[in-house]
C-alpha positions in Angstrom: -0.3 -0.1 -0.1 1.2 3.4 -1.0 1.0 6.4 1.3 1.0 9.7 -0.4 2.8 12.8 0.7 -0.6 14.5 0.8 -1.7 12.0 3.4 0.9 12.9 5.6 1.5 16.5 5.1 -1.2 19.0 6.7 0.1 22.4 5.6 2.6 23.5 3.5 3.8 26.9 2.3 4.6 27.6 -1.1 6.9 30.7 -2.0 6.6 32.3 -6.0 8.2 35.7 -7.6 5.7 37.4 -9.8 5.7 41.1 -10.9 4.2 43.7 -8.7 1.9 44.3 -11.4 0.5 40.6 -11.2 0.4 40.5 -7.5 -1.6 43.7 -7.3 -4.0 42.2 -10.1 -4.2 38.9 -8.1 -5.2 41.0 -4.7 -7.8 43.2 -6.6 -9.2 39.9 -8.0 -9.3 38.4 -4.5 -11.1 41.5 -3.0 -13.7 41.4 -5.8 -14.1 37.9 -5.4 -14.2 38.3 -1.6 -11.8 35.4 -1.0 -8.1 35.4 0.4 -5.2 34.4 -2.1 -4.8 31.0 -0.4 -8.5 30.2 -1.0 -8.1 31.4 -4.8 -4.8 28.9 -5.0 -6.3 26.1 -3.5 -9.4 26.4 -5.7 -7.4 26.5 -8.9 -5.2 23.5 -7.8 -8.5 21.5 -6.7 -9.7 22.2 -10.2 -6.8 20.8 -12.0 -7.2 17.6 -13.4 -4.9 14.7 -12.8 -3.5 12.6 -16.0 -5.5 9.7 -14.6 -8.7 12.0 -14.9 -7.9 12.9 -18.4 -7.5 9.3 -19.5 
C-alpha cells in the first residue's frame, strides 16, 4: 500500500516570484471575489485534472 505525501502533510507553504503588477492584479481579484489569496490558489489547484482523470 502506498502512502502519498498529501496524506502526511497538513499545511505547506509555497513561495513564488511574480511582478508587482501581477501581485496587485491578484489582490484586486481576491477582493472582488471576497476571497483570500490562499482560497483562490487552493480552488485553482483543486480544479486541475490529473493525468488519470484525463484518460
